VOKEDO-737675 format. One line per field, with one value per atom (N, C-alpha, C): atom name; x, y, z. Coordinates in steps of 0.2 Angstrom, whole numbers, plus 5000, padded with zeros to 4 digits. Example, Ala and Ser with C-alpha at 12.3 -4.5 7.8 and 13.67 -1.06 7.14 Angstrom:
REM residues 2
atom: c(N,CA,C,N,CA,C) $
east: c(5066,5062,5066,5064,5068,5064) $
north: c(4972,4978,4984,4989,4995,5000) $
up: c(5039,5039,5039,5035,5036,5039) $
***
This chain:
REM residues 386
atom: c(N,CA,C,N,CA,C,N,CA,C,N,CA,C,N,CA,C,N,CA,C,N,CA,C,N,CA,C,N,CA,C,N,CA,C,N,CA,C,N,CA,C,N,CA,C,N,CA,C,N,CA,C,N,CA,C,N,CA,C,N,CA,C,N,CA,C,N,CA,C,N,CA,C,N,CA,C,N,CA,C,N,CA,C,N,CA,C,N,CA,C,N,CA,C,N,CA,C,N,CA,C,N,CA,C,N,CA,C,N,CA,C,N,CA,C,N,CA,C,N,CA,C,N,CA,C,N,CA,C,N,CA,C,N,CA,C,N,CA,C,N,CA,C,N,CA,C,N,CA,C,N,CA,C,N,CA,C,N,CA,C,N,CA,C,N,CA,C,N,CA,C,N,CA,C,N,CA,C,N,CA,C,N,CA,C,N,CA,C,N,CA,C,N,CA,C,N,CA,C,N,CA,C,N,CA,C,N,CA,C,N,CA,C,N,CA,C,N,CA,C,N,CA,C,N,CA,C,N,CA,C,N,CA,C,N,CA,C,N,CA,C,N,CA,C,N,CA,C,N,CA,C,N,CA,C,N,CA,C,N,CA,C,N,CA,C,N,CA,C,N,CA,C,N,CA,C,N,CA,C,N,CA,C,N,CA,C,N,CA,C,N,CA,C,N,CA,C,N,CA,C,N,CA,C,N,CA,C,N,CA,C,N,CA,C,N,CA,C,N,CA,C,N,CA,C,N,CA,C,N,CA,C,N,CA,C,N,CA,C,N,CA,C,N,CA,C,N,CA,C,N,CA,C,N,CA,C,N,CA,C,N,CA,C,N,CA,C,N,CA,C,N,CA,C,N,CA,C,N,CA,C,N,CA,C,N,CA,C,N,CA,C,N,CA,C,N,CA,C,N,CA,C,N,CA,C,N,CA,C,N,CA,C,N,CA,C,N,CA,C,N,CA,C,N,CA,C,N,CA,C,N,CA,C,N,CA,C,N,CA,C,N,CA,C,N,CA,C,N,CA,C,N,CA,C,N,CA,C,N,CA,C,N,CA,C,N,CA,C,N,CA,C,N,CA,C,N,CA,C,N,CA,C,N,CA,C,N,CA,C,N,CA,C,N,CA,C,N,CA,C,N,CA,C,N,CA,C,N,CA,C,N,CA,C,N,CA,C,N,CA,C,N,CA,C,N,CA,C,N,CA,C,N,CA,C,N,CA,C,N,CA,C,N,CA,C,N,CA,C,N,CA,C,N,CA,C,N,CA,C,N,CA,C,N,CA,C,N,CA,C,N,CA,C,N,CA,C,N,CA,C,N,CA,C,N,CA,C,N,CA,C,N,CA,C,N,CA,C,N,CA,C,N,CA,C,N,CA,C,N,CA,C,N,CA,C,N,CA,C,N,CA,C,N,CA,C,N,CA,C,N,CA,C,N,CA,C,N,CA,C,N,CA,C,N,CA,C,N,CA,C,N,CA,C,N,CA,C,N,CA,C,N,CA,C,N,CA,C,N,CA,C,N,CA,C,N,CA,C,N,CA,C,N,CA,C,N,CA,C,N,CA,C,N,CA,C,N,CA,C,N,CA,C,N,CA,C,N,CA,C,N,CA,C,N,CA,C,N,CA,C,N,CA,C,N,CA,C,N,CA,C,N,CA,C,N,CA,C,N,CA,C,N,CA,C,N,CA,C,N,CA,C,N,CA,C,N,CA,C,N,CA,C,N,CA,C,N,CA,C,N,CA,C,N,CA,C,N,CA,C,N,CA,C,N,CA,C,N,CA,C,N,CA,C,N,CA,C,N,CA,C,N,CA,C,N,CA,C,N,CA,C,N,CA,C,N,CA,C,N,CA,C,N,CA,C,N,CA,C,N,CA,C,N,CA,C,N,CA,C,N,CA,C,N,CA,C,N,CA,C,N,CA,C,N,CA,C,N,CA,C,N,CA,C,N,CA,C,N,CA,C,N,CA,C,N,CA,C,N,CA,C,N,CA,C,N,CA,C,N,CA,C,N,CA,C,N,CA,C,N,CA,C,N,CA,C,N,CA,C,N,CA,C,N,CA,C,N,CA,C,N,CA,C,N,CA,C,N,CA,C,N,CA,C,N,CA,C,N,CA,C,N,CA,C,N,CA,C,N,CA,C,N,CA,C,N,CA,C,N,CA,C,N,CA,C,N,CA,C,N,CA,C,N,CA,C,N,CA,C,N,CA,C,N,CA,C,N,CA,C,N,CA,C,N,CA,C,N,CA,C,N,CA,C,N,CA,C,N,CA,C,N,CA,C,N,CA,C,N,CA,C,N,CA,C,N,CA,C,N,CA,C,N,CA,C,N,CA,C,N,CA,C,N,CA,C,N,CA,C,N,CA,C,N,CA,C,N,CA,C,N,CA,C,N,CA,C,N,CA,C,N,CA,C,N,CA,C,N,CA,C,N,CA,C,N,CA,C,N,CA,C,N,CA,C,N,CA,C,N,CA,C,N,CA,C,N,CA,C,N,CA,C,N,CA,C,N,CA,C,N,CA,C,N,CA,C,N,CA,C,N,CA,C,N,CA,C,N,CA,C,N,CA,C,N,CA,C,N,CA,C,N,CA,C,N,CA,C,N,CA,C,N,CA,C,N,CA,C,N,CA,C,N,CA,C,N,CA,C,N,CA,C,N,CA,C,N,CA,C,N,CA,C,N,CA,C,N,CA,C,N,CA,C,N,CA,C,N,CA,C,N,CA,C,N,CA,C,N,CA,C,N,CA,C,N,CA,C,N,CA,C,N,CA,C,N,CA,C,N,CA,C,N,CA,C,N,CA,C,N,CA,C,N,CA,C,N,CA,C,N,CA,C,N,CA,C,N,CA,C,N,CA,C,N,CA,C,N,CA,C,N,CA,C,N,CA,C,N,CA,C,N,CA,C,N,CA,C,N,CA,C,N,CA,C,N,CA,C,N,CA,C,N,CA,C,N,CA,C,N,CA,C,N,CA,C,N,CA,C,N,CA,C,N,CA,C,N,CA,C,N,CA,C,N,CA,C,N,CA,C) $
east: c(5399,5401,5395,5390,5384,5385,5389,5390,5394,5392,5395,5403,5406,5414,5416,5420,5422,5430,5432,5439,5442,5446,5449,5455,5455,5461,5464,5469,5472,5478,5479,5485,5490,5487,5491,5489,5494,5492,5498,5498,5504,5507,5514,5518,5524,5528,5534,5539,5539,5544,5542,5536,5534,5527,5526,5519,5514,5516,5512,5508,5510,5506,5499,5494,5487,5485,5487,5485,5477,5475,5468,5464,5466,5463,5462,5467,5466,5461,5460,5455,5448,5447,5441,5439,5444,5443,5440,5444,5442,5435,5433,5426,5420,5422,5417,5417,5421,5421,5415,5411,5405,5399,5400,5395,5397,5403,5405,5411,5413,5420,5424,5430,5434,5441,5443,5450,5454,5460,5464,5469,5470,5475,5479,5485,5490,5496,5497,5502,5507,5514,5518,5525,5528,5535,5540,5545,5550,5557,5560,5567,5572,5574,5579,5583,5589,5593,5594,5590,5591,5584,5584,5578,5574,5568,5564,5561,5560,5558,5551,5547,5540,5538,5535,5534,5526,5523,5516,5516,5514,5514,5506,5504,5497,5497,5493,5492,5486,5483,5477,5480,5478,5481,5475,5475,5470,5463,5462,5456,5454,5459,5458,5463,5460,5465,5468,5474,5478,5483,5483,5488,5492,5498,5503,5507,5508,5512,5517,5524,5529,5533,5535,5539,5545,5551,5557,5557,5557,5557,5564,5563,5569,5570,5577,5579,5578,5578,5577,5570,5570,5564,5561,5565,5563,5561,5564,5562,5556,5554,5547,5542,5543,5538,5538,5543,5543,5539,5540,5537,5529,5527,5520,5517,5521,5519,5519,5524,5524,5518,5516,5511,5504,5503,5496,5496,5502,5502,5501,5505,5504,5497,5493,5486,5482,5483,5479,5480,5486,5488,5486,5488,5487,5479,5475,5468,5465,5468,5466,5468,5474,5476,5472,5470,5466,5459,5456,5449,5449,5454,5454,5455,5458,5458,5452,5450,5445,5438,5438,5431,5430,5425,5423,5420,5422,5421,5413,5410,5403,5404,5409,5410,5417,5419,5426,5426,5431,5432,5439,5439,5446,5447,5454,5456,5462,5461,5466,5467,5465,5466,5473,5475,5471,5472,5479,5480,5477,5475,5472,5465,5462,5455,5455,5461,5461,5457,5459,5455,5448,5446,5439,5435,5438,5435,5434,5439,5439,5434,5433,5428,5421,5421,5414,5412,5416,5414,5412,5414,5413,5407,5403,5397,5398,5404,5405,5403,5407,5406,5406,5402,5402,5407,5409,5414,5413,5416,5416,5423,5423,5430,5430,5435,5436,5443,5443,5448,5451,5457,5461,5466,5468,5474,5472,5477,5476,5478,5480,5482,5477,5470,5465,5464,5467,5466,5470,5467,5470,5478,5480,5488,5492,5489,5492,5491,5486,5483,5489,5494,5499,5503,5503,5506,5502,5496,5491,5494,5496,5498,5495,5496,5494,5487,5486,5479,5477,5481,5479,5477,5481,5479,5473,5472,5465,5459,5460,5455,5453,5458,5457,5454,5456,5453,5446,5444,5437,5433,5436,5432,5431,5436,5436,5430,5431,5426,5419,5418,5411,5408,5412,5409,5408,5410,5410,5402,5400,5394,5393,5398,5399,5406,5407,5413,5413,5418,5417,5424,5424,5430,5429,5435,5434,5432,5431,5428,5425,5421,5417,5422,5427,5432,5435,5437,5440,5436,5429,5424,5423,5423,5422,5427,5434,5440,5440,5438,5437,5432,5427,5422,5424,5427,5430,5434,5438,5442,5439,5432,5429,5428,5429,5428,5421,5417,5410,5407,5402,5399,5392,5386,5380,5380,5384,5384,5391,5392,5397,5394,5398,5395,5401,5402,5408,5407,5412,5413,5419,5419,5424,5430,5436,5441,5439,5443,5441,5446,5443,5448,5446,5451,5451,5449,5443,5441,5442,5443,5445,5452,5456,5464,5465,5462,5464,5459,5461,5457,5460,5456,5459,5463,5468,5472,5468,5470,5466,5467,5472,5473,5476,5473,5475,5482,5486,5493,5493,5499,5499,5498,5495,5493,5499,5504,5510,5514,5512,5515,5511,5514,5511,5514,5509,5511,5510,5515,5514,5515,5510,5511,5512,5517,5518,5521,5520,5524,5530,5532,5537,5538,5533,5533,5532,5537,5537,5532,5531,5527,5520,5518,5511,5511,5515,5514,5517,5521,5524,5527,5531,5534,5538,5542,5547,5543,5537,5533,5531,5529,5527,5533,5539,5544,5546,5545,5546,5541,5535,5529,5530,5533,5534,5540,5545,5550,5548,5544,5541,5537,5533,5529,5533,5539,5544,5546,5547,5549,5545,5538,5534,5533,5533,5532,5537,5543,5548,5546,5541,5539,5536,5535,5532,5536,5533,5537,5533,5537,5534,5537,5533,5536,5533,5538,5536,5537,5532,5531,5531,5535,5534,5541,5540,5546,5544,5549,5547,5553,5552,5557,5561,5557,5561,5562,5562,5563,5570,5575,5582,5583,5580,5581,5577,5571,5567,5571,5574,5577,5583,5587,5593,5590,5584,5582,5580,5577,5575,5582,5587,5594,5596,5595,5598,5594,5587,5583,5585,5589,5590,5585,5581,5575,5577,5583,5584,5582,5582,5580,5572,5569,5561,5558,5561,5558,5561,5557,5559,5556,5561,5560,5559,5554,5553,5553,5553,5553,5546,5546,5539,5537,5530,5527,5520,5519,5513,5510,5503,5500,5500,5501,5501,5506,5511,5516,5513,5510,5506,5501,5497,5492,5495,5501,5504,5506,5509,5511,5505,5499,5493,5492,5492,5490,5494,5501,5506,5506,5502,5502,5495,5495,5489,5485,5489,5486,5490,5486,5490,5490,5495,5495,5497,5494,5496,5496,5500,5501,5501,5497,5498,5496,5499,5497,5491,5490,5485,5484,5478,5476,5470,5468,5462,5458,5458,5455,5460,5464,5469,5467,5469,5466,5469,5475,5478,5474,5471,5466,5461,5458,5453,5455,5461,5464,5466,5468,5468,5462,5456,5450,5448,5449,5447,5451,5457,5461,5460,5455,5453,5457,5461,5466,5462,5462,5460,5466,5464,5468,5469,5475,5476,5478,5474,5476,5473,5476,5474,5468,5465,5458,5459,5461,5462,5459,5457,5454,5448,5447,5441,5442,5448,5449,5443,5441,5436,5429,5428,5422,5423,5429,5430,5431,5434,5437,5433,5429,5425,5427,5424,5426,5426,5422,5421,5427,5431,5436,5443,5444,5450,5450,5455,5456,5458,5455,5457,5461,5466,5470,5470,5472,5474,5480,5481,5487,5493,5499,5504,5504,5499,5499,5503,5509,5514,5512,5510,5509,5502,5497,5491,5493,5497,5499,5502,5507,5511,5506,5501,5496,5492,5490,5486,5489,5496,5500,5500,5501,5501,5494,5489,5482,5480,5482,5481,5485,5491,5495,5493,5489,5486,5479,5477,5471,5465,5465,5459,5454,5448,5442,5444,5447,5449,5443,5442,5436,5435,5429,5428,5430,5434,5436,5430,5425,5419,5416,5416,5414,5418,5425,5429,5428,5428,5428,5421,5416,5409,5408,5411,5411,5414,5420,5423,5419,5416,5412,5406,5403,5397,5398,5404,5406,5411,5416,5422,5424,5420,5421,5421,5423,5422,5415,5411,5404,5401,5402,5399,5401,5407,5410,5408,5408,5406,5399,5395,5387,5386,5390,5390,5391,5397,5399,5395,5392,5388,5381,5379,5373,5374,5380,5382,5382,5386,5387,5380,5375,5369,5365,5366,5363,5366,5373,5377,5375,5374,5372,5365,5361,5353,5352) $
north: c(5374,5380,5383,5380,5383,5382,5377,5376,5382,5384,5390,5388,5394,5394,5397,5392,5394,5394,5400,5401,5400,5395,5394,5399,5402,5406,5402,5397,5394,5397,5398,5399,5394,5388,5381,5377,5375,5371,5368,5362,5359,5363,5363,5368,5365,5368,5365,5364,5367,5366,5360,5359,5354,5351,5345,5342,5341,5342,5340,5346,5352,5357,5358,5358,5359,5354,5348,5343,5342,5343,5342,5348,5353,5358,5356,5353,5350,5345,5341,5336,5339,5344,5348,5350,5353,5355,5349,5343,5338,5335,5336,5334,5338,5344,5348,5348,5344,5344,5341,5337,5335,5340,5345,5350,5357,5359,5366,5366,5371,5372,5375,5372,5375,5377,5382,5384,5387,5387,5389,5394,5399,5404,5404,5402,5401,5406,5410,5415,5413,5412,5409,5413,5415,5417,5411,5412,5407,5409,5405,5407,5405,5409,5407,5413,5412,5418,5420,5416,5418,5417,5418,5417,5423,5423,5429,5431,5438,5441,5438,5438,5435,5431,5426,5421,5419,5419,5417,5410,5405,5398,5396,5395,5392,5385,5381,5374,5371,5366,5363,5356,5356,5350,5346,5340,5336,5339,5341,5345,5351,5354,5360,5366,5371,5376,5380,5380,5382,5388,5393,5399,5399,5398,5398,5404,5409,5415,5414,5414,5413,5420,5422,5428,5426,5429,5428,5433,5430,5433,5437,5443,5448,5448,5450,5450,5457,5458,5464,5467,5473,5477,5479,5482,5484,5478,5472,5466,5464,5464,5462,5467,5473,5477,5475,5474,5471,5465,5460,5454,5455,5460,5462,5464,5469,5472,5466,5462,5456,5452,5450,5446,5449,5455,5458,5460,5462,5463,5456,5451,5444,5441,5443,5441,5444,5451,5454,5452,5452,5450,5443,5439,5432,5430,5434,5433,5435,5441,5443,5438,5435,5431,5424,5422,5416,5416,5422,5422,5424,5427,5427,5421,5416,5409,5405,5405,5400,5403,5409,5412,5416,5421,5425,5420,5422,5419,5420,5415,5416,5416,5413,5412,5412,5414,5414,5409,5405,5401,5401,5404,5406,5400,5397,5392,5394,5395,5397,5405,5408,5415,5417,5423,5429,5432,5432,5436,5433,5427,5424,5427,5430,5432,5440,5443,5450,5451,5448,5450,5448,5442,5441,5446,5448,5453,5459,5461,5468,5468,5462,5462,5462,5459,5458,5465,5468,5475,5480,5479,5483,5481,5476,5474,5468,5465,5459,5452,5448,5440,5438,5434,5432,5427,5426,5421,5417,5411,5407,5406,5404,5403,5396,5392,5386,5387,5385,5386,5379,5378,5372,5373,5380,5381,5381,5378,5377,5383,5389,5395,5398,5396,5399,5396,5390,5386,5390,5389,5393,5392,5386,5384,5388,5391,5394,5402,5404,5411,5416,5415,5421,5422,5417,5417,5420,5422,5424,5430,5435,5441,5447,5453,5459,5461,5467,5470,5471,5474,5475,5469,5463,5457,5454,5455,5452,5456,5463,5467,5465,5465,5463,5456,5451,5445,5445,5449,5450,5453,5457,5460,5455,5451,5446,5440,5438,5433,5436,5442,5445,5446,5447,5448,5441,5436,5429,5427,5424,5421,5415,5411,5406,5405,5402,5400,5393,5389,5382,5379,5379,5375,5368,5364,5357,5353,5357,5353,5358,5356,5361,5364,5361,5364,5370,5369,5375,5381,5379,5384,5388,5384,5388,5392,5390,5394,5400,5400,5406,5411,5409,5413,5416,5412,5415,5420,5421,5426,5432,5432,5437,5437,5432,5431,5429,5434,5432,5432,5427,5426,5422,5424,5421,5414,5412,5405,5402,5398,5394,5387,5383,5376,5372,5367,5362,5358,5358,5354,5350,5343,5339,5339,5336,5335,5329,5328,5323,5317,5311,5305,5302,5300,5297,5290,5288,5281,5276,5278,5274,5272,5276,5274,5271,5274,5271,5266,5259,5254,5248,5244,5239,5234,5231,5225,5219,5214,5208,5204,5205,5202,5207,5207,5212,5210,5216,5215,5213,5211,5209,5215,5213,5219,5221,5218,5221,5226,5228,5233,5239,5244,5251,5256,5261,5266,5273,5277,5284,5288,5293,5297,5304,5308,5314,5320,5326,5331,5333,5329,5330,5337,5340,5346,5344,5344,5340,5344,5350,5354,5351,5350,5347,5340,5336,5329,5325,5328,5324,5317,5317,5311,5308,5312,5309,5306,5308,5305,5298,5298,5292,5287,5289,5284,5282,5286,5284,5278,5280,5275,5268,5269,5263,5259,5262,5259,5255,5258,5255,5249,5249,5243,5238,5239,5234,5230,5232,5228,5222,5223,5218,5213,5217,5213,5216,5212,5214,5213,5210,5209,5215,5221,5227,5230,5233,5237,5244,5249,5256,5259,5260,5264,5271,5276,5283,5286,5288,5290,5298,5301,5309,5312,5319,5323,5329,5333,5340,5343,5348,5352,5348,5344,5340,5333,5331,5324,5322,5325,5323,5322,5327,5327,5321,5320,5314,5307,5307,5301,5300,5305,5304,5302,5305,5303,5295,5293,5286,5281,5284,5280,5280,5286,5287,5282,5281,5276,5269,5268,5261,5257,5262,5259,5257,5257,5256,5249,5244,5237,5237,5242,5241,5247,5251,5257,5258,5261,5263,5270,5274,5281,5281,5280,5279,5285,5291,5297,5298,5303,5305,5300,5298,5294,5297,5297,5299,5294,5296,5292,5284,5280,5273,5270,5274,5272,5273,5278,5279,5274,5273,5268,5261,5259,5253,5253,5259,5259,5258,5261,5259,5252,5249,5242,5237,5239,5234,5235,5238,5239,5237,5235,5233,5239,5244,5250,5256,5262,5268,5271,5275,5278,5286,5290,5297,5299,5304,5306,5313,5317,5324,5328,5334,5338,5342,5344,5347,5345,5346,5344,5348,5348,5350,5343,5342,5336,5332,5327,5324,5319,5321,5317,5310,5309,5303,5298,5300,5296,5293,5297,5295,5291,5292,5287,5280,5280,5274,5270,5274,5270,5268,5271,5269,5263,5262,5256,5250,5252,5247,5246,5252,5252,5255,5252,5255,5260,5265,5271,5272,5273,5275,5283,5287,5294,5298,5304,5308,5312,5314,5317,5325,5327,5334,5335,5342,5344,5340,5338,5334,5327,5325,5317,5314,5316,5313,5312,5317,5316,5310,5309,5304,5297,5297,5291,5289,5283,5281,5273,5270,5263,5258,5260,5256,5257,5262,5264,5264,5263,5263,5265,5269,5271,5278,5281,5288,5288,5293,5294,5301,5303,5310,5312,5318,5320,5320,5317,5317,5311,5307,5301,5295,5295,5290,5283,5282,5276,5273,5277,5274,5272,5276,5275,5268,5267,5260,5255,5256,5250,5249,5255,5254,5250,5252,5248,5241,5239,5232,5228,5232,5229,5228,5233,5233,5228,5227,5221,5215,5214,5207,5206,5211,5211,5211,5214,5214,5219,5217,5221,5225,5221,5224,5226,5233,5235,5231,5230,5227,5232,5229,5233,5237,5234,5237,5243,5242,5247,5254,5253,5258,5262,5258,5260,5264,5261,5264,5270,5271,5278,5283,5282,5287,5288,5283,5283,5288,5287,5291,5299,5300,5307,5311,5307,5310,5309,5305,5303,5310,5309,5315,5316,5311,5313,5316,5314,5317,5324,5325,5332,5337,5334,5338,5340,5336,5338,5343,5343,5348,5355,5355,5362,5364,5360,5362,5365,5362,5365,5372,5373,5380,5384,5382,5386,5388,5384,5385,5391,5390,5396,5402,5402,5408,5412,5408,5410,5412,5410,5411,5418) $
up: c(5448,5451,5455,5455,5459,5466,5468,5476,5479,5485,5488,5489,5488,5489,5495,5499,5506,5506,5508,5509,5516,5517,5523,5524,5530,5533,5538,5537,5543,5545,5552,5555,5554,5555,5555,5549,5545,5539,5536,5534,5531,5526,5525,5521,5519,5515,5512,5517,5523,5528,5533,5533,5538,5536,5534,5532,5538,5544,5550,5553,5553,5557,5554,5558,5555,5550,5551,5546,5547,5554,5555,5552,5550,5546,5539,5536,5530,5530,5535,5535,5536,5539,5540,5533,5529,5522,5518,5518,5514,5516,5522,5524,5521,5519,5516,5508,5505,5498,5495,5498,5495,5495,5499,5500,5497,5497,5495,5491,5488,5485,5491,5492,5497,5494,5496,5494,5500,5500,5506,5505,5509,5509,5516,5515,5520,5520,5525,5525,5530,5529,5533,5533,5539,5539,5540,5536,5536,5539,5543,5545,5540,5535,5530,5528,5526,5525,5517,5513,5506,5502,5496,5492,5492,5489,5488,5495,5495,5502,5503,5497,5498,5492,5493,5487,5487,5481,5481,5477,5480,5477,5477,5471,5470,5467,5470,5467,5469,5465,5467,5471,5477,5481,5484,5482,5484,5483,5477,5475,5478,5482,5485,5482,5479,5477,5483,5483,5489,5487,5490,5489,5495,5495,5500,5499,5504,5504,5509,5507,5511,5511,5517,5518,5522,5520,5524,5530,5536,5542,5543,5547,5548,5555,5556,5563,5566,5573,5576,5576,5580,5580,5574,5570,5563,5559,5560,5556,5558,5565,5567,5563,5563,5559,5552,5549,5542,5541,5546,5546,5546,5550,5551,5544,5541,5535,5529,5529,5524,5525,5532,5533,5530,5532,5530,5522,5520,5512,5509,5511,5508,5509,5514,5515,5510,5509,5505,5497,5495,5489,5487,5492,5491,5490,5494,5494,5487,5485,5478,5473,5473,5468,5468,5474,5475,5472,5474,5472,5464,5461,5454,5451,5454,5451,5453,5459,5462,5462,5461,5461,5468,5467,5473,5479,5485,5491,5493,5495,5498,5506,5508,5516,5517,5523,5525,5531,5532,5538,5541,5547,5550,5555,5554,5558,5562,5569,5574,5573,5579,5579,5581,5581,5580,5573,5570,5564,5558,5558,5552,5552,5557,5557,5554,5553,5551,5545,5540,5533,5533,5536,5536,5540,5546,5550,5547,5543,5540,5534,5531,5525,5528,5534,5537,5540,5543,5546,5541,5535,5529,5525,5528,5525,5520,5521,5516,5518,5516,5517,5524,5527,5534,5535,5541,5542,5549,5549,5555,5558,5564,5567,5570,5568,5572,5576,5582,5586,5589,5589,5591,5597,5598,5602,5609,5613,5620,5624,5621,5624,5628,5627,5631,5638,5639,5645,5650,5657,5662,5663,5661,5662,5657,5652,5646,5645,5649,5648,5648,5652,5653,5647,5642,5636,5630,5632,5626,5623,5627,5624,5627,5625,5629,5627,5630,5630,5623,5618,5611,5608,5609,5606,5608,5615,5618,5615,5615,5612,5605,5601,5594,5593,5597,5597,5599,5604,5606,5600,5596,5590,5585,5583,5578,5580,5587,5589,5589,5591,5591,5584,5579,5573,5569,5571,5568,5568,5563,5563,5568,5569,5574,5576,5582,5585,5586,5583,5583,5587,5593,5597,5595,5596,5594,5600,5606,5612,5617,5621,5625,5630,5633,5638,5635,5628,5625,5624,5622,5621,5628,5633,5640,5642,5640,5642,5638,5632,5628,5630,5632,5635,5642,5646,5652,5651,5645,5644,5641,5640,5637,5630,5627,5619,5618,5618,5617,5610,5610,5603,5605,5602,5604,5602,5597,5594,5595,5600,5601,5600,5595,5594,5593,5596,5596,5589,5585,5579,5580,5579,5581,5576,5578,5573,5568,5563,5558,5558,5557,5556,5550,5546,5539,5541,5541,5543,5538,5532,5526,5527,5529,5530,5537,5542,5549,5550,5549,5550,5555,5558,5562,5558,5561,5557,5557,5553,5553,5559,5563,5569,5574,5580,5585,5588,5588,5591,5598,5600,5607,5612,5618,5622,5626,5626,5629,5625,5619,5615,5615,5618,5618,5614,5611,5607,5610,5609,5611,5605,5603,5597,5600,5598,5602,5597,5599,5597,5601,5606,5610,5613,5615,5619,5627,5630,5637,5642,5641,5646,5645,5639,5637,5638,5635,5634,5640,5644,5650,5648,5643,5641,5646,5649,5654,5660,5662,5667,5664,5658,5655,5655,5653,5654,5661,5666,5673,5675,5673,5674,5671,5664,5660,5663,5666,5669,5675,5679,5685,5683,5678,5676,5673,5670,5668,5673,5679,5685,5686,5685,5686,5679,5674,5667,5662,5662,5657,5650,5648,5641,5638,5642,5639,5634,5629,5625,5623,5622,5621,5615,5610,5604,5604,5603,5603,5596,5593,5587,5587,5583,5582,5582,5582,5583,5586,5588,5591,5595,5599,5602,5607,5611,5616,5614,5608,5606,5608,5607,5609,5616,5620,5627,5630,5627,5629,5628,5622,5620,5624,5626,5631,5638,5640,5646,5647,5641,5641,5641,5638,5639,5646,5649,5656,5661,5659,5663,5661,5656,5654,5650,5646,5643,5636,5633,5626,5624,5628,5625,5625,5628,5629,5625,5622,5619,5612,5607,5601,5599,5598,5596,5589,5586,5579,5574,5577,5573,5570,5565,5562,5558,5558,5554,5551,5545,5542,5537,5536,5531,5533,5528,5529,5534,5535,5540,5547,5548,5554,5556,5551,5551,5554,5550,5552,5559,5562,5569,5573,5572,5576,5576,5570,5569,5572,5573,5576,5583,5587,5594,5597,5603,5607,5610,5612,5615,5614,5615,5615,5621,5623,5630,5629,5632,5633,5640,5642,5649,5650,5646,5645,5651,5652,5657,5655,5648,5646,5638,5636,5629,5627,5620,5618,5616,5609,5607,5603,5606,5602,5597,5590,5585,5585,5588,5589,5593,5598,5601,5597,5593,5588,5583,5580,5576,5579,5585,5588,5589,5591,5591,5584,5579,5572,5570,5573,5572,5577,5581,5586,5592,5594,5600,5606,5612,5618,5620,5624,5625,5633,5635,5642,5641,5645,5644,5651,5651,5657,5656,5662,5662,5661,5655,5653,5647,5646,5639,5638,5632,5630,5630,5633,5633,5637,5643,5647,5643,5638,5634,5629,5627,5622,5625,5631,5634,5640,5639,5645,5646,5650,5652,5646,5641,5635,5630,5631,5626,5629,5635,5638,5646,5648,5655,5656,5660,5662,5668,5668,5674,5676,5682,5684,5681,5678,5676,5681,5679,5684,5688,5688,5693,5690,5691,5688,5691,5697,5700,5697,5696,5692,5685,5682,5675,5675,5679,5679,5680,5685,5686,5680,5677,5671,5665,5664,5659,5660,5667,5668,5667,5669,5668,5661,5657,5650,5646,5649,5646,5647,5652,5654,5650,5646,5642,5646,5652,5656,5653,5653,5650,5644,5639,5633,5629,5627,5623,5617,5614,5608,5602,5597,5592,5588,5587,5584,5588,5594,5598,5598,5598,5597,5590,5585,5578,5577,5579,5578,5581,5587,5590,5586,5582,5578,5572,5569,5563,5564,5570,5571,5573,5575,5578,5574,5571,5569,5562,5558,5551,5547,5541,5536,5535,5535,5534,5540,5546,5552,5552,5552,5553,5547,5541,5535,5536,5538,5539,5544,5549,5555,5552,5549,5546,5541,5536,5531,5534,5539,5542,5545,5547,5550,5544,5538,5532,5529,5529,5526,5530,5537,5541,5540,5539,5538,5532,5527,5520,5519,5524,5523,5522) $
***
C-alpha cells in the first residue's frame, strides 16, 4: 500500500457494450502495475430504453480496481441537459465510491479530453491532486478541427491542458497539432502506445508473402478501405494468388463488404469480423504482411502488433506512421495513391527486401513494450509527485 495510487479518468475504455474502445488505455494501465497502484473511473452514456437511469458497477479487473458508471441517455434538448447532469453526478459519486474502496489518490491521469478532465482539473485548481493528460484523439489534426466543438469547449480544454503537470500525446504530430490550436503546456512529452509483446509473437514459420492482413475500425473517412480494395483488385490482375483478410467491425463495415462484392473480390477476400486476444494474434501469424491505406492516423497500435509478430507493413505517410515505418520495417506510401499501393502489394508478394523478423520485433520491445512505456510514465509520475 506504500506505492502511489493513480486514478485513470478515461473517456475511452472497454465496457460491457463493447470490449474494444480504449483498449490501449487499459494497456497503459497494465504497464504501470509494477510501479504504482492503478484504478479506473469510467463514466459512459448508453443508448438503451430500459434499466436503471444510472448504475455504479465496481470490480477488480486484471488487478485494476475499476468503477464503471453507466447512465441511460435521454432524447431531445432537455435530455441532453439531463445527460450532462448524469455524467457529472456520476463522475463525482463514482470517484467518491472508488477512492473509498481503492484508497486516496496521489495522482490523476486523464485519457482523452475534454469531459474526462473536468474533475481532475477541479480538484487541482482547488489545491489538490496533480494530474497528467494522455491524448489519442485525431480531432486536433487539421483535417478534423472543424468537428472539435465551439468556443466554450475550446476555452475549457485550454484550461484543463494548462493546469496539467504534463501532456502526453502518443506521437509528436498530435502534440504539434494540439499546440497549434492553442492548447499550451510547458511540458509536452510523447509517450507511446503499448504492445503486449508476450502475446503478440512471431509464428514458428513465416506465412506466405501473398497473404495480406488489414485490421480496421471500418471508418471509411479515416481508413480509406475502399481505396485499398480498388488497389488490391488492380494488383490481382498481375498476381491472382493474392489474398486479403479484413479484420474488424465498424460503422462502414457492411457498405465496405458490399463494395468488395461489387468489385468481384469475394474469392480473394475474407471479411473476418472482430477478433481479439489470441484470435487476433493468430490472424497476424497467418499472414505475410499487413496493409493500411489511411487518410489520417495517430499511432496505430495494429502496426506495432504486426511488427511484434514479425510482419512487415505497407502504410500511408500520415500521423506518426513515418516515425514507425522505415525501409527496414516495410513501405510508406502517399495517402490516396492507389497506383503505388498496387505496386507495393505486388512487390511485397514477391518477397522483395523482406525485413528480418528479429529487426521488427526488437524495435517494438525497445519502444512499445509494457516495460518501456511503464518506465516512461513512472518517471513522469515521480516528477509530478516530487
